[in-house]
C-alpha positions in Angstrom: 0.0 0.0 0.0 1.3 3.4 -0.9 1.2 6.1 1.7 0.2 9.5 0.6 2.1 12.2 2.5 0.0 14.7 4.5 -0.1 18.1 2.8 -1.0 21.0 5.0 -1.7 23.2 1.9 -4.2 20.8 0.5 -5.9 20.4 3.9 -6.1 24.2 4.3 -7.5 24.7 0.7 -10.1 21.9 1.2 -11.0 23.2 4.6 -11.4 26.7 3.3 -13.7 25.5 0.5 -15.8 23.5 2.9 -16.0 26.4 5.4 -17.0 28.8 2.6 -19.7 26.4 1.4 -21.1 26.1 4.9 -21.0 29.9 5.4 -22.7 30.4 2.0 -25.5 28.0 2.9 -26.0 29.7 6.3 -25.7 33.2 4.9 -28.2 32.7 2.0 -30.5 30.8 4.4 -30.7 27.8 2.0 -31.9 25.6 4.8 -34.8 27.9 5.6 -38.1 28.2 3.9 -38.4 26.6 0.5 -39.6 29.8 -1.2 -36.3 31.5 -0.1 -34.2 28.5 -1.2 -36.0 28.5 -4.6 -35.2 32.3 -5.1 -31.5 31.7 -4.2 -31.2 28.9 -6.7 -32.8 30.9 -9.4 -30.4 33.8 -8.6 -27.4 31.3 -8.7 -28.6 30.0 -12.2 -28.3 33.6 -13.4 -25.0 34.6 -11.7 -22.8 31.5 -11.6 -22.3 31.0 -15.4 -21.3 34.6 -15.8 -18.9 34.4 -12.9 -17.3 31.2 -14.2 -16.9 32.7 -17.6 -15.3 35.9 -16.2 -13.0 33.8 -14.0 -11.9 31.6 -16.9 -11.1 34.8 -18.9 -9.1 36.1 -16.0 -7.1 32.8 -15.8 -6.5 32.9 -19.6 -5.2 36.5 -19.4 -2.9 35.8 -16.4 -1.5 32.5 -17.6 -1.7 32.7 -21.3 -3.7 29.5 -21.5 -6.5 29.0 -23.9 -9.4 27.3 -22.3 -12.2 25.8 -24.4 -15.6 27.3 -24.1 -17.7 25.7 -21.4 -21.1 24.2 -22.3 -24.2 25.9 -21.1 -25.3 24.7 -17.7 -28.4 22.5 -17.6 -31.7 24.2 -16.7 -33.5 22.8 -13.7 -37.2 23.3 -13.9 -38.6 21.9 -10.8 -39.9 23.3 -7.5 -37.9 22.5 -4.4 -41.0 22.5 -2.2 -42.6 19.7 -4.2 -39.4 17.6 -4.1 -38.8 18.3 -0.4 -42.4 17.5 0.6 -42.5 14.3 -1.4 -39.2 13.2 0.2 -40.4 14.0 3.7 -43.7 12.2 3.1 -41.8 9.1 1.7 -39.4 9.1 4.7 -42.2 9.5 7.3 -44.3 6.8 5.7 -41.2 4.5 5.7 -40.5 5.3 9.4 -44.2 4.8 10.4 -44.3 1.2 9.0 -40.8 0.3 10.2 -41.8 -1.2 13.6 -44.6 -3.4 12.1 -42.2 -4.5 9.2 -39.5 -5.2 11.7 -42.0 -7.3 13.7 -43.2 -9.1 10.6 -39.6 -9.9 9.4 -38.5 -11.1 12.8 -41.6 -13.3 13.1 -40.9 -14.8 9.6 -37.2 -15.3 10.6 -38.2 -17.0 13.8 -40.7 -19.3 12.1 -38.0 -20.2 9.5 -35.5 -21.1 12.2 -38.1 -23.2 14.0 -38.9 -25.1 10.8 -35.1 -25.7 10.1 -34.4 -27.0 13.6 -37.1 -29.6 13.7 
């Protein structure tokens, strides 16, 4: 097995990116009401492609590299509220039947063991 040496620089960069992502989620209240989250995502769809293009142009100017044109980002046309609510409903229904299913499966397992040990 090869051992990858610990790199403090890589750790700091990854930690900074993770910290920035957590701060952004908190600052933009993405875990708040779904209406607000939907508005933030629509704003991001408008702003992010422009920012990526400007950053790539800056990198090209500074380094002299020629980067290929990035494809257009996909359009997401769904409402977070609907997806969130269906996910919560599915999870709650699964949790509500879990005790009875666990009882049913354990009874079937016990009956199977009794049959096999006869």
